[in-house]
N, C-alpha and C positions, 0 to 999 in steps of 0.2 A: 666533559665536554658535552653539550648536547648537538646534534647536527639536525637543523632544519631543513626538511624537504619542501620546495615550493609546492603551491596547492596543485598548478598544474601538472607538475610531474605525477603527483600523488594520482591524480586525476588519471592520467595515462596509464600509470602502473596497474590502478585497480581494472580499468578496459580490459588489458591486456590479461591480468590473470583470469577475467572472466571468459574472454575469447580462450585462451589457451584451456581452462578447466573444458570448456565444451566441448574443444577440438579432442583431447584427451578421452575423454569420457565415453561411454556409448550411449546410444540413441536414447534410450529410457530415462538416464541420468541427467543427459542435457534436458530433455524434457521437465526433468523435475527442478533443475535449475531456474526454467525460464517462467515456470509456475511458482516458483518462490521468489523471484523478482518481483513477479506480478504481484504477488500479496504483500510482499515487503513494501512495497509502493503503498497500497492502501492501507497498512498497518501505521506506516511513517504518518500517516493522516490521522491515526486513531491517536499517536505519539502526541501529534501538535496539539490536541483537544485536550491532552490528559496533561500537558503541561500549563494549562490554563484551569486545571480543577475540573474537564468537561470530561466525559464518559459517553461515548455515541454507541448505539447498538444500531444506527440505520447507516453504519458506512456500507454496507452492501448494495444500497440505493445507487450511490453513484459510482460504485463497481460496475453494477449492472448498466446503468447509464451510458456509462463508456464504452462497454462492450457492445451494446444496442446502436450505439453513435457510431461506432466503427463499422458493425455489422451493415446495418441499413446503410451507410456509405458505401459499401461494398456491392450489396445486394441491389439497391436501388440507383445510387450514383455512379456504380460500374467504376469505383475508384478500388485499384489494387494494392496501392504503392503503401508498405506498411507504415512507413514513417509519416505519412499524411493521414492514416487511418489513426495511427495512436494519437496524433495531435485532434483530429476530429473527436476521439473520444476524450479527452481531456477537457475541449470546450464544451461538448455535450452537459459533463457534468458540472463545469463552473455555471453554466445557464439556468440547470436546476438550481443549485446553490443559492445564486443571486436570488432568486425568487423567493424561496423558503428562508433563508437565514435572517431577514429582518423579524420574523417571528419567533426564531429558533435564539436570538439574541436576547429577548427576553427572559428566558428560563435558565434555571441553574440547578446542580444536582442531580435528583433523581427525577426531576421533571424535565430536564434537558434529555436524560437517557430514553425515557419513556415516549416521548413524544417523537427523538428520533427514529425509534423503534416502530411506532406508529405508521410516519410516512413510508417508511421502507415496505411494510406488510401491506401497506394501501397501493403501492406501485406494484408489489407481486401480485396482488388480487386483479389487479387492472390488467396487467400482462397475460396473466391467465386465459382471460376472458376476451382477448381481442385476437382474432382469428388471423387478422392482417399480419399480426407479428407472428405467426406460428403457434399463439397459443400456449399450452403448458408444454407442447413440445418444442417448440422453440424453432430455429432458423440455421440449416447447415450454411455456412461458407466454403468460398472455394480458397486455395493455396494463395498467399499474400504475393506480391514483388517488391524487389527490394532498389530504388533507385534503377527502374529499368530492366534489372537481372531477375527473370524467373528460376528459383531454385527446381531443380530436378530431383525427384523423390521425398519422402518423407525427411531422410537426414539432413539435406542439405536445407529444406524448409524451416526445421525447428533451429537449425544453426543459425539461421538469416534471422529469425524472431528471438533468438538469444543476443545477438549481436545488436539488434534494435533495442531489445528489452536492458541491455548493459549500458548502451549509450544514456537512456533515459535515467535508468538507477545511478549510474556515476554522477550524470549532471544533475538531477534534482537532488541527490544526496548533498552535493557540495553546495548549492544553494539553501538546501534546507538548514544546514549547518552554519550556515551565514546570517541565515534568518534569528536561528534563535541566539546567535550573539549579536543579533541588532536591537534597536531601541524597542521595536514592536514585539521582539523576541522575550524579553526581561520584563515589558508590561505583561504579557502571558503569564510568566511566572508571578508576578505582583497580584494578578487576578486571581491566584489560586489560593493565597495567601490573606490578601486583605482585598477585597474590591473597591472600599471605600477609600482609600488611599489613592490607588488609580485616579480615582475621580480629583481627588484633592492635587494631584499632580498635574491636572490639565487637561488628563487625555479621558476617552470615553471608553468605558469598560465594554457598552455594546459594540462597538466599534471592533475591540479589541477580539470578543468574541465573533463576529461576521467575518473579520479576515480569517481570523483562524478556522472557522467553518469553511470557507472557500477555500482555503489553501489545501485542507483535508480532503474536499472534493475533489478537487483537480487532479491529487497525488492518486485517489481511489478511480477517478476515471480513468488515468492512463495505465493505472493498471488492468483495470477491468479490459480495457481494450488491449493489452497485449494477452491476457488471458483468452479472449476470443480468437483472437490471430493464430495462436499455438493450436487451439482446442478444436478450431475451425467450426464454432457450434456456440449459438448463443440462445439463452433460455431463460424464464423466470425464476428460478433457482438461484441465482446469481444475487437476487434481490431478498431471499431468505433470511431469517433470523438468524439461521445456524453460520452463514456466511459471514455476517456481522460477528457473531461470536468467536471466528477464527481470527479474525482480526484484532480482536480486543484481546484474545490469548497470547497470539505472538508479540503485542503491544506490552503485556505485563511481563513476558519473558524477558523482554529485551530491556526495560524500563526507558526510560526518558533520557539517558545521559549521552547516548551515542546513535548517531545514524546508522554506522556499521553495523551495530551490535541488533538493530531490526532487521537486515536481511538476515544475518546470520541466525537469527531465531527463526526467521522466516524458512531457512534451508533445515534446521534441523526439525520444525516440526513436520514438513514435507517427508524428509528422510523417516522418520518418526513412525510417521502414518502410512508410509509405504511397504516398511520393513514389518510393522506393527499386523497391517492388514494380510500381509504374505503370511507370516507365521501364526499370526492370534486373530483369525477374521473376525471374531466374534467379542473379542477382548481390547481392541485397538483403543478404543475410548479411555479405558481402565489404564494402559501404559502411558497415554499421554497425561492423564491426571496424576498419576505417580510421578512424572518427571516435572510437571507444573509445582506440584506440592513440594518437589525437594528446592526448586527454584524459589518459592516462596519463604521457604525455612533458610534456606542457608544464602541465599543471594536476594533477600528483599528489594534491592534496590535493582534489580535484574541483572542482564548479563553486560548491560554496558558498563556495570560499577567496575567490573574487571579492568576494562581499558582505561577509564578513568582514574582509578587507583595506580596502575601503571605510571600513567601521564604524572600525576601529582609527585610520585615517588621519584622520577626522573628529574623534575624540576625543583626539587630540594636540594638546597647547597650542600657541598659535603666536604 
């Protein structure tokens, strides 16, 4: 007999676990949790595109847009509330995505990947040359507030940012799962298999790509804003191709079968990077490569396939 837990209860349990882990963990580990959630949101955007057969090497553009949107709202607009800043970061990424999405919707496969990379690098070059935005050094930010409360010290600031990141990660993760199970989500899967059939069904393939692209941008923008708040610094490196490559690695590790697996993969990568750089400062990329190779060989569908297989076994009649 299978017991179904309501979605609201699942969300509350997930948020409580995140907050409890942050309260019990040392400050440096809580900091890694926040970074993992921020990058996990951006990687979820890559997963949204991968479900439609699209690979983006420009997700860093929207990650950077969210960070700069939140950072400039804090610096120029004197807005300090973390929730408002994260929403501003997500909206900043959406505005940019809506502008360039019609162009991106015309391309597929390697052309889509290289075009997203090109746009991201254009943004990187422009930011490094703009002195008003700090140039290549970027801008430092002050500690954010949360619902009028000013955290004292770095420990409380990091934990408050974890609470904000947890709320957005849990909430958006639930919405993303609902999207995957919706008609628009299944159309994306159909786009990956056969685009012509999508048109025969009366849907627009370009519209599906447009929607997926904007959703991916929003997720990355929110993640970038969270990253800016916890680091208290923004710089053009967030738009560099290496940042986008990290999101692709996390998406490959997780697969596109489970949203939870994306955040788990992001946390694994951050922990691996932290420990590898401490014990193998010059070879941590090799450690990550070996781990990624093992996942590809033994779990070609990603970490999410483990969760999906468990659910299917539980659903089988006995």
